[in-house]
C-alpha positions, -999 to 999 in steps of 0.1 A, spaced: -196 326 -870 -224 350 -882 -249 332 -860 -226 335 -829 -221 372 -836 -258 378 -840 -266 358 -808 -240 379 -789 -254 411 -803 -290 401 -795 -280 392 -760 -263 426 -755 -294 444 -768 -317 424 -745 -294 430 -715 -293 467 -722 -331 468 -726 -336 450 -693 -316 477 -675 -337 506 -686 -357 519 -656 -348 488 -636 -319 505 -618 -326 511 -582 -310 512 -548 -326 495 -518 -328 521 -490 -350 540 -466 -366 571 -480 -339 597 -486 -331 620 -456 -343 656 -461 -331 679 -474 -321 657 -503 -294 670 -526 -294 657 -561 -260 668 -574 -257 672 -612 -295 671 -618 -306 691 -648 -344 687 -643 -362 693 -676 -363 681 -712 -332 690 -732 -314 703 -701 -276 697 -703 -246 712 -686 -214 721 -705 -235 740 -730 -243 776 -737 -274 790 -721 -292 822 -727 -310 843 -701 -346 849 -711 -352 875 -683 -331 892 -657 -314 866 -634 -296 874 -601 -263 856 -596 -250 845 -562 -217 834 -547 -232 801 -536 -264 781 -536 -262 777 -498 -280 797 -471 -262 830 -464 -255 836 -500 -248 871 -514 -259 885 -547 -227 891 -568 -242 901 -602 -271 902 -626 -277 888 -661 -299 907 -685 -322 890 -710 -300 879 -739 -268 874 -719 -251 840 -725 -234 818 -700 -222 782 -698 -241 758 -675 -215 741 -653 -234 719 -628 -263 721 -605 -281 707 -575 -318 701 -569 -326 705 -532 -357 687 -521 -370 700 -487 -402 680 -491 -408 653 -518 -438 653 -541 -463 626 -535 -481 605 -562 -510 583 -552 -519 554 -575 -555 553 -586 -552 519 -603 -526 491 -607 -497 496 -631 -485 460 -635 -455 467 -657 -440 488 -629 -452 466 -600 -475 494 -587 -508 488 -570 -538 510 -564 -532 530 -532 -494 529 -534 -476 562 -530 -444 573 -547 -422 601 -533 -408 623 -561 -375 642 -560 -358 658 -590 -376 658 -623 -356 643 -651 -379 655 -680 -400 637 -705 -422 622 -677 -393 608 -657 -384 617 -621 -362 605 -593 -386 585 -570 -387 564 -539 -412 537 -531 -414 503 -515 -379 506 -500 -362 515 -533 -348 547 -547 -349 550 -585 -327 578 -600 -350 579 -631 -385 564 -631 -413 569 -656 -441 588 -638 -459 600 -670 -489 581 -658 -496 607 -631 -519 638 -634 -504 670 -621 -521 690 -594 -536 713 -620 -552 683 -638 -527 683 -667 -502 657 -675 -512 622 -687 -543 616 -707 -569 589 -711 -563 553 -702 -526 561 -696 -535 579 -663 -531 557 -633 -521 581 -605 -524 617 -593 -500 641 -576 -515 649 -543 -485 671 -533 -460 688 -556 -434 689 -528 -408 716 -524 -378 714 -548 -353 742 -556 -329 740 -585 -296 759 -583 -274 760 -614 -237 770 -614 -229 790 -645 -197 803 -660 -197 839 -673 -178 852 -704 -153 866 -679 -145 831 -666 -161 838 -632 -186 813 -619 -218 820 -600 -250 803 -589 -285 811 -602 -318 799 -586 -338 784 -614 -376 787 -611 -390 752 -616 -425 766 -617 -418 787 -648 -416 773 -683 -393 780 -699 -369 785 -671 -351 818 -670 -319 804 -682 -313 776 -707 
C-alpha cells in the first residue's frame, strides 16, 4: 500500500514538474495591439492587495484612448489593486547568440516578448507557439544588464512598446485606472 501511494505521489510530482514552462498554444504571432488581461508584470506584483503610491499618480476613468483624468494620488496614499492590462503595441525582440538546448532554441532564433512576468519570465512567441510564461533570464537587456557569464545566450535587440494599466480601488470605493511606468523601478504604485 505504501509503495502504491509513493508511486502515485512520485508520478504526480513528475507530471507537475513536466508542465512547468511547457504550456504553450500553437498560433500565429499575436495580433497587435496585444492585450494581456490580468497581467501584473513584475516580481511580487499581485492584485487584490493594498498598494501604496510612491509618487503622485494621475487617475483616469478608463485605460482606453479618450480617457479623462478623474483624480490624483499623492505619495503615501493607499489603494487596492483590482486588475490590469498590459497593452503591447510592438513586441520586444530577443536574438539568440548561441543554442539553448533545454528550451529548443538555436543560435539566430528570435523570440517576440509581450508582458513581463517577473523573475526573468515573460510572455513570448516563437516558432509558431505562444507561451504565457517563459524563462528569458538568458537574455541581456538593451543596457547590457540582465544575465551574467555563461548563462547569457541571447540579447534584446528591441525592447518593444508595452504599456501597463492597473485598475485600482480607492478608500471611497470608487475605481480608477493608473498608467504604470514600466521603465521606472519601483513602479509608482505597488
